[in-house]
Phi, psi and omega in degrees: 000135178277149178079178182292152177272138176268151180303128176066010177045072185296151173279328180230135178238124180259125181237127178247106181048060187296343181243016179303131177068016177264154176283173185300320181294316179293321178299316179298320178298314180295318179297321176297320178298316178300316179299321177292315184294328183289354174283338185238352178208162176277133180243128173247119186233137173258132179206144172266356184265094184300321179299320178294316179303315180295330179286321191248343187270147171275337178193162180207163176234134177260130178250138173229122183053039176079007180240148179293123182247350180182159179226000000 
């Protein structure tokens, strides 16, 4: 497995704004880690950063007022 091993090798990893308040270098490191991890587990990530979602996601759902507004 590439990258660090997570405790117990989860099948699903939930991330809530994983790069919030990080600088560009740290954000890039986390995004590379996400790209590596998604090869071995399912990742569900919440983000307000659409550009980041487009860089790392295989698919996404947009919510507006708690309702699905786009896919």
